[in-house]
N, C-alpha and C positions, 0 to 999 in steps of 0.2 A: 461320461457320467462320473461324478465324484463318488467316492466311497463314503460310508457312514462316518468313518474316522476322520476323513478329510473335512466333511461338513462340520463335525463337532469341533475340530481344531480351528476352522475358520470362524465358527461362532465364538469360541473362547477368545480368539485373537481380536475379534470385533468388540467384544465386551471389554477386554483389557485396554484396547486403544481408546474406547469411549469413556470408560469409568475409572481406569487405573486398576492395579492389582487388588488393593484392599477392598475397594467398593465392588469389584467383580466377585470376590469371595463372599462378601455380604449378600450380594444379589443371589448367588447360587445357593447359599445356605438358607435363604428365605423359602425356597421351594424344596419340598421333601417328596420322595416317591410314594409315600403312604404305605399302608399295610393292607393285607387282605385281598379278597377277590371281589371287586366291585360288581362284576357281572353277576355273580351268584348272590352277593349280599343285597343287592338292590331289590331282589324279589321279596325279601323279608318285609319291605315297606311298600314297594310299588304294587305288588299283587293285591294288596289290601285296599288300594285306592282306585276309584273310577276316574275317568277323564274329567268328569264334572267336578270331582273333589279337587283335582289338580288345578283346574281353571278357577275355582273359588279361591284357593290359596294364592294363586298368582294375582288375582284382583285385589287381594288384601295387602299385597306388598306395597310399600310406598312408591309413588309414581316418580318422584324426583330424588331418588337415592344417589346423590352426587358424591357421597362420602365413602363409597364402596372401596376406593383405592387409597384412602387416607393413610392406612398403615404402611403402604408401599412408598408413598410419596414423602413421608415425614422427613 
């Protein structure tokens, strides 16, 4: 079984081989670890909504949102 460091190195190597060094850096910079504690903070908004509320909001979303990854693909 591979160690976590081995998996990370293999992942970086795959990215570099596929994208090159500069584009690998751009790809990695796109993702940020974020801040805060999502598990705690989600209760600030989630506890106030019912399942019915969430379903209504989901139904209001566009059905054919094919542009959700445009900022990544540019």
